C-alpha positions in Angstrom: 183.8 79.7 85.5 184.3 75.9 86.1 181.6 73.6 84.7 180.5 70.5 86.8 178.7 67.4 85.4 175.7 68.0 87.5 173.6 66.0 85.3 175.3 62.9 86.2 172.7 62.9 89.1 170.1 61.6 86.9 172.6 59.1 85.4 173.4 57.9 89.0 169.8 57.5 89.8 169.1 55.3 87.1 172.2 53.3 87.6 171.5 52.8 91.2 168.0 51.7 90.6 169.1 49.2 88.0 172.0 47.9 90.2 169.5 47.2 92.8 167.3 45.4 90.5 170.0 43.3 89.1 171.3 42.3 92.5 167.8 40.7 93.3 166.7 39.5 90.0 168.4 37.2 87.8 166.6 38.4 84.8 167.2 42.2 85.5 171.1 41.2 86.0 171.0 40.0 82.5 169.2 42.6 81.0 171.3 45.2 82.7 174.8 43.9 82.6 176.1 45.8 80.0 174.4 48.9 80.7 175.5 48.8 84.3 179.3 48.3 83.4 179.2 50.8 80.7 177.4 53.4 82.7 179.8 52.8 85.9 182.8 53.5 83.3 181.1 56.7 81.9 180.4 58.1 85.3 183.8 57.6 86.4 185.4 58.9 83.2 183.1 62.0 83.9 184.5 62.2 87.5 187.9 61.9 86.2 188.7 58.5 88.0 191.1 56.3 86.2 190.8 52.4 85.9 186.9 52.5 86.0 187.0 49.2 84.1 189.3 47.6 86.8 187.2 49.0 89.6 184.0 47.5 88.3 185.5 44.1 87.9 186.6 44.3 91.6 183.3 45.7 92.7 181.5 43.1 90.6 183.6 40.1 92.8 182.0 41.7 96.1 178.4 41.5 95.0 177.6 38.0 96.1 178.8 38.9 99.4 176.8 42.0 99.6 173.7 39.8 98.5 174.4 37.5 101.4 174.6 40.3 103.9 171.1 41.9 102.7 169.5 38.5 102.8 170.3 38.4 106.6 169.1 42.2 106.8 165.8 41.1 105.4 165.5 38.0 107.7 166.1 40.7 110.8 163.2 42.8 109.3 161.1 39.7 109.2 162.0 38.7 112.7 161.3 42.1 114.2 158.6 43.6 112.6 155.3 42.0 113.2 153.7 44.0 110.6 155.6 41.9 107.8 153.7 39.1 106.3 156.7 37.7 104.1 160.2 38.1 103.0 158.9 39.1 99.4 157.2 42.2 101.2 160.5 43.4 102.9 162.5 42.9 99.3 159.7 44.8 97.3 158.0 47.4 99.9 160.2 48.2 102.8 162.1 51.5 102.7 164.5 50.7 105.3 165.6 47.8 103.5 165.9 49.7 100.2 168.0 52.2 102.2 170.3 49.4 103.7 170.8 47.8 100.1 171.8 51.1 98.7 174.2 51.7 101.5 175.8 48.3 101.4 176.3 48.8 97.4 177.8 52.4 98.0 180.0 51.4 100.7 181.7 48.7 98.7 182.4 51.4 96.4 183.5 53.7 99.0 186.2 51.3 100.3 187.4 50.8 96.5 188.4 54.9 96.9 185.3 55.8 94.7 183.7 58.7 96.7 181.4 61.0 94.8 179.4 58.3 92.9 178.5 56.5 96.2 177.4 59.9 97.8 175.2 60.4 94.8 173.8 57.0 95.2 173.2 57.7 99.0 171.6 60.9 98.4 169.3 59.4 95.9 168.0 57.0 98.4 167.9 59.7 101.1 165.4 61.4 99.0 163.3 58.3 98.5 163.3 56.8 101.9 164.2 59.8 104.3 167.2 57.6 105.4 170.8 59.3 105.3 173.5 56.8 105.7 176.9 57.9 104.7 178.6 55.4 102.6 181.8 55.4 104.6 179.9 54.0 107.7 180.7 50.8 108.8 177.8 48.6 109.5 177.5 44.5 110.5 175.3 42.0 109.8 171.5 41.9 110.4 170.9 45.5 110.7 167.3 46.6 111.1 165.8 49.9 110.5 162.1 50.4 111.6 160.3 53.1 109.6 163.4 54.9 108.9 162.4 58.3 108.2 164.8 60.8 109.7 167.5 58.5 110.4 171.1 60.0 110.1 174.3 57.8 110.4 177.3 59.8 110.1 180.5 58.9 107.8 182.7 57.4 110.8 179.9 55.7 112.6 180.7 52.0 113.5 177.5 49.6 113.9 177.9 46.0 115.2 175.6 43.0 114.5 172.0 42.6 115.0 171.5 46.3 115.7 167.9 47.8 115.6 167.2 51.7 115.0 164.1 53.3 114.7 163.0 56.6 113.0 164.5 60.0 113.7 167.6 58.3 115.2 171.0 60.5 114.8 174.4 59.3 115.0 176.2 62.4 114.7 179.3 64.4 115.6 179.3 66.9 118.5 180.9 69.5 116.4 181.8 70.3 112.6 185.0 71.4 111.5 187.0 70.6 108.4 190.3 69.8 110.6 188.4 66.6 112.0 188.1 65.2 108.3 190.6 62.5 109.1 189.3 61.7 112.6 186.4 59.6 113.9 183.6 61.9 114.5 180.8 59.6 114.9 179.9 56.9 117.6 180.3 53.3 117.9 177.1 51.0 118.2 177.9 47.5 119.8 176.2 44.3 119.1 172.5 43.7 119.8 171.8 47.4 120.7 168.2 48.9 120.2 167.9 52.8 119.7 164.4 53.9 119.7 162.7 56.6 117.9 164.5 60.3 117.8 167.4 59.5 120.1 170.4 61.3 119.2 174.1 59.8 119.8 177.0 62.4 119.3 180.7 62.2 119.4 183.5 59.9 117.8 184.6 58.9 121.4 181.2 57.4 122.4 180.3 53.8 122.5 177.0 52.4 123.2 177.9 49.2 125.1 176.5 45.7 123.6 173.1 44.6 124.7 171.8 48.1 125.6 168.7 49.6 124.9 168.5 53.3 124.2 165.1 54.7 124.9 162.9 57.3 122.6 164.2 61.2 122.9 167.5 60.8 124.6 170.6 62.8 124.1 173.7 61.0 124.8 177.3 62.6 124.6 179.1 60.1 126.9 179.6 56.3 126.4 177.1 53.6 128.0 178.3 50.4 129.6 177.1 47.1 128.0 173.5 45.8 129.2 172.2 49.4 130.0 168.8 50.8 129.7 168.7 54.5 128.9 165.6 56.5 129.2 164.5 60.1 129.0 162.0 61.0 132.1 159.2 63.4 131.7 156.0 64.2 133.3 152.8 63.5 131.3 149.7 64.7 133.0 146.1 63.3 132.1 143.0 65.1 133.6 139.5 65.5 132.6 138.3 68.4 130.3 136.6 71.3 131.9 133.0 71.5 130.7 132.3 74.0 128.1 135.1 73.4 125.9 134.4 72.8 122.4 134.8 69.4 120.8 
């Protein structure tokens, strides 16, 4: 019976947390510098991935650019959420921003050909925030997630700049088949799109055109032109309660 290094889940959890801390806190960066490199190489060795030291060196050079992108994301949160009181609150207390941070870190590793560790990182943050972003997804600048719980963004999704997504949104595939592994299975969301709660957008050929608004609870399996407003129509009746109903 083959043995798997499932205990690496705990190691990846601690690595992910400390990597996040180091990205935003200079003191933590200094404290955890050696730990992060040694642990990264240890994890890759256990996963039978060669050249761990070289991959880490390349990954480190990308951290300043990742930080710049995340600062833009944080500003998007501050500009879009009237409940926010400061940028500091977003960095320290917003689960959506935490999820985006780990996505951007894991995505950089994914592009370097490291696949299992980014998935462990994304599953860790999924469990913490309820936001499931595959590290293979491509997401532009100034990305804003409101509330976040229940969001699913598939591996081949492409999201442009200044996109806003609310809780419960799914960017998924219409069908699931291993033969489709190398094809684009998830939608493309162009710049300045807003997708409201519990909307579902499915299919690799689907494009949501720039500047469109996708209303809550809609189900989309065909492309939407630019500057569109998509809503789900339902009838809600409000009437007086009958006498004798217990309060």
